[in-house]
C-alpha positions in Angstrom: 2.3 -10.7 -33.3 0.8 -9.8 -36.8 2.9 -9.7 -39.4 2.4 -6.1 -39.8 2.9 -5.8 -36.3 6.3 -7.8 -36.6 7.4 -5.1 -39.7 6.8 -1.9 -37.7 8.9 -3.4 -34.7 11.6 -4.2 -37.1 11.3 -0.8 -38.9 11.4 1.0 -35.5 14.7 -1.0 -34.5 16.2 -0.7 -37.6 15.3 3.4 -37.5 16.8 3.5 -34.0 14.1 5.6 -33.1 12.5 6.2 -29.2 9.2 3.9 -30.1 11.7 1.6 -31.6 13.8 1.6 -28.3 10.7 1.6 -26.2 9.1 -1.5 -27.9 12.3 -3.6 -27.6 12.1 -2.8 -24.0 8.6 -3.9 -23.8 9.5 -7.0 -25.4 12.3 -8.0 -23.1 10.3 -7.2 -20.0 7.6 -9.1 -21.1 10.0 -12.3 -22.1 11.8 -12.1 -18.8 8.2 -12.3 -16.9 7.3 -15.3 -19.3 10.5 -17.0 -18.4 9.3 -16.6 -14.7 6.1 -17.7 -15.3 7.0 -20.8 -17.6 9.7 -22.1 -15.0 7.4 -21.7 -11.9 9.7 -19.4 -10.1 8.8 -18.2 -6.4 9.9 -15.2 -4.8 13.5 -15.5 -3.9 14.1 -17.8 -6.6 17.4 -17.0 -9.0 17.1 -15.5 -12.5 19.9 -16.6 -15.2 22.8 -14.3 -15.6 22.1 -11.2 -17.7 24.3 -13.2 -20.5 22.3 -16.3 -20.4 18.7 -13.7 -20.3 20.5 -12.4 -23.7 20.9 -15.7 -25.2 17.7 -16.8 -24.0 15.6 -13.4 -25.1 17.8 -12.7 -28.2 18.4 -9.6 -26.8 21.7 -7.1 -26.2 22.8 -6.3 -22.5 21.4 -2.7 -22.8 17.9 -4.5 -23.5 18.1 -6.7 -20.7 19.3 -4.1 -18.2 16.5 -2.0 -19.3 14.3 -4.5 -18.8 15.3 -5.5 -15.5 15.4 -1.7 -14.2 11.7 -1.7 -15.0 11.0 -5.3 -13.5 12.6 -4.0 -10.2 10.7 -1.1 -10.1 7.6 -3.3 -9.9 9.1 -5.6 -7.5 8.9 -8.2 -10.0 12.7 -8.7 -9.7 14.7 -8.0 -6.9 18.6 -7.0 -8.2 21.2 -8.0 -5.6 24.1 -6.1 -6.3 27.1 -8.6 -6.3 24.9 -11.9 -6.1 22.8 -11.8 -8.9 18.9 -11.0 -10.3 15.9 -13.3 -8.4 12.7 -13.0 -8.5 11.4 -10.2 -6.4 8.7 -10.2 -3.5 5.8 -9.1 -6.0 4.6 -7.1 -3.3 2.1 -3.8 -4.3 4.9 -1.0 -3.4 4.6 0.2 -6.7 0.7 0.6 -5.9 1.6 2.3 -2.9 4.2 5.0 -4.4 1.5 5.8 -7.6 -1.5 6.2 -5.1 0.7 8.4 -2.8 2.0 10.6 -5.8 -1.3 10.7 -7.0 -2.9 12.2 -3.4 0.5 14.5 -3.3 -0.4 16.0 -6.6 -2.5 18.9 -4.7 -5.2 19.4 -2.1 -8.2 18.7 -4.0 -6.5 15.5 -5.0 -5.5 14.7 -1.4 -9.0 14.9 0.0 -10.4 12.5 -2.7 -7.3 10.0 -2.7 -8.2 9.9 0.9 -11.7 9.4 0.8 -11.5 6.7 -1.6 -8.8 5.0 0.7 -11.1 5.3 4.1 -13.9 3.6 1.8 -11.7 0.5 0.9 -10.0 0.4 4.6 -13.4 0.5 6.1 -14.9 -2.0 3.7 -12.2 -4.7 4.2 -12.6 -4.3 8.0 -16.4 -3.7 8.0 -17.0 -6.5 5.1 -15.3 -9.4 6.7 -16.6 -8.6 10.1 -18.0 -11.9 11.1 -15.3 -13.8 9.6 -12.4 -11.7 11.5 -14.6 -11.9 15.2 -14.8 -15.7 14.4 -11.3 -16.1 14.4 -9.5 -13.8 16.5 -8.5 -16.1 19.2 -7.3 -15.4 22.8 -3.9 -14.6 21.5 -4.1 -12.2 19.3 -7.0 -10.5 21.4 -4.5 -9.8 23.8 -1.8 -9.1 21.1 -4.3 -6.2 20.1 -5.2 -5.3 23.7 -1.3 -4.9 23.8 -1.0 -2.7 21.2 -4.2 -0.5 22.2 -1.9 -0.1 25.6 1.1 0.9 23.9 -1.0 3.4 21.5 -2.0 5.0 25.0 1.6 5.0 26.5 2.5 6.6 23.1 -0.1 9.2 22.6 1.9 12.1 24.1 5.3 10.8 23.2 7.3 10.2 19.2 4.6 10.4 16.7 6.7 7.4 15.2 6.1 5.2 17.9 2.2 5.8 18.1 2.0 4.9 14.2 4.0 2.0 14.2 1.7 0.5 17.0 -1.3 1.7 14.5 -0.1 0.0 11.6 0.4 -3.3 13.8 -3.0 -3.0 14.9 -4.6 -3.3 11.7 -2.1 -5.5 10.3 -2.8 -8.0 12.9 -6.8 -7.5 12.9 -6.9 -9.0 9.5 -4.1 -11.5 9.9 -6.4 -14.2 11.0 -8.3 -14.4 7.4 -5.6 -16.1 5.9 -5.9 -14.0 3.0 -2.3 -12.7 1.7 -4.1 -10.3 -1.1 -6.3 -8.8 1.4 -3.6 -8.4 4.1 -1.2 -6.8 1.8 -3.7 -4.3 -0.2 -5.0 -3.5 3.5 -1.7 -2.2 4.8 -0.5 -1.0 1.0 -3.9 1.6 1.9 -2.8 1.7 5.1 0.9 3.3 4.1 -0.9 5.5 1.3 -2.8 7.3 4.2 0.0 7.5 6.1 2.1 9.3 3.1 -0.4 11.7 2.2 -2.5 12.2 5.5 0.2 14.8 6.9 -0.1 17.1 4.0 -3.9 17.9 4.8 -2.7 18.3 8.3 -6.4 17.4 9.4 -5.6 16.1 13.1 -5.7 17.9 16.2 -4.1 17.2 19.5 -7.0 15.2 20.5 -6.7 12.7 17.7 -4.5 10.4 19.6 -6.5 9.9 22.7 -9.5 9.5 20.2 -7.8 6.9 17.9 -6.6 5.0 21.0 -10.1 4.7 22.2 -11.8 3.5 19.0 -9.4 0.8 18.6 -10.1 -0.4 22.1 -13.7 -0.5 21.4 -13.0 -2.6 18.2 -10.7 -4.9 20.5 -13.6 -5.1 23.2 -16.5 -5.9 20.6 -14.0 -8.7 19.0 -13.7 -10.2 22.6 -17.3 -10.1 23.4 -18.0 -12.3 20.0 -20.3 -9.9 18.8 -19.8 -8.9 15.0 -22.5 -6.3 15.1 -20.6 -4.5 17.7 -17.4 -4.9 16.1 -19.0 -3.6 12.9 -20.2 -0.3 14.6 -17.2 0.2 16.4 -15.1 0.1 12.8 -17.7 2.8 11.7 -17.0 4.8 14.6 -13.4 4.5 14.3 -13.4 6.1 10.7 -16.7 8.4 11.7 -13.8 11.5 12.8 -11.7 11.2 9.4 -14.7 11.1 7.4 -15.7 14.2 9.3 -12.8 16.3 8.6 -13.0 14.8 4.9 -16.1 16.2 4.3 -15.0 19.9 5.8 -12.3 19.6 3.3 -14.4 19.2 0.7 -16.7 21.7 1.5 -13.8 24.2 2.1 -14.0 24.7 5.5 -10.1 25.4 6.2 -7.2 26.5 4.1 -6.4 24.3 1.2 -9.0 22.0 1.8 -7.7 21.6 5.8 -10.5 21.8 8.6 -8.7 24.3 10.3 -6.4 22.3 12.7 -3.2 23.2 13.8 -1.6 24.0 10.6 1.0 26.3 11.5 2.2 24.4 14.4 2.3 21.4 12.2 -0.2 19.2 13.8 0.8 15.6 11.9 -2.4 13.6 11.2 -2.6 10.6 13.0 -3.0 7.3 10.7 -6.1 5.6 11.5 
């Protein structure tokens, strides 16, 4: 920190201004992050007590508490009441919350966010087609088939059961890649889609059957060991939702919807 910046911080603190409190909270927050990095702590490892953090960072209890709250919201630390503070899971929950809120701001934002999510999700699965097909062993293919059958059985039942099987399918599809970040991102984008999609009410009653058939085609192509067919199946899987998003952008339906069962609440099916 330059001397001028240090003087600004000291002056702001002395004045007790909101800017000063914000700067102090930022310093303490960064101090806790540096402590985690310097000590090579991993998710689940305990952090020092509040009193020890105050001593180590030269900060007050209130500043440490504010910093911990900030880091807790980002899943960098995990506060377990009655047990202490630990390094968090470092998940992408903050990203999910941010993107979902952005998508819920209004119909126009909904459509653009959804289109972006579909682009990224399809990019993951199509772009890694050869690796996915090569690494899906017999047990995983059987598990994917079982999820397709569960989706087929749940097509006329509770939406939560169908959606749970859909999510598990896409998680298992990228699992063999062994890329933890890609897996987390794929599921984060799926979760945002699941939150925002019902607001568009894009789906119709036929969507569950169509979605199930698309998933079955993906597994069939993978079982044949055919990356080209797998890529085509993934593209076909996302094509219907792309058409509905295009209709929303063109205003073919109230508030960016494509004329689905708006009044009846035809909830969108995550794909």
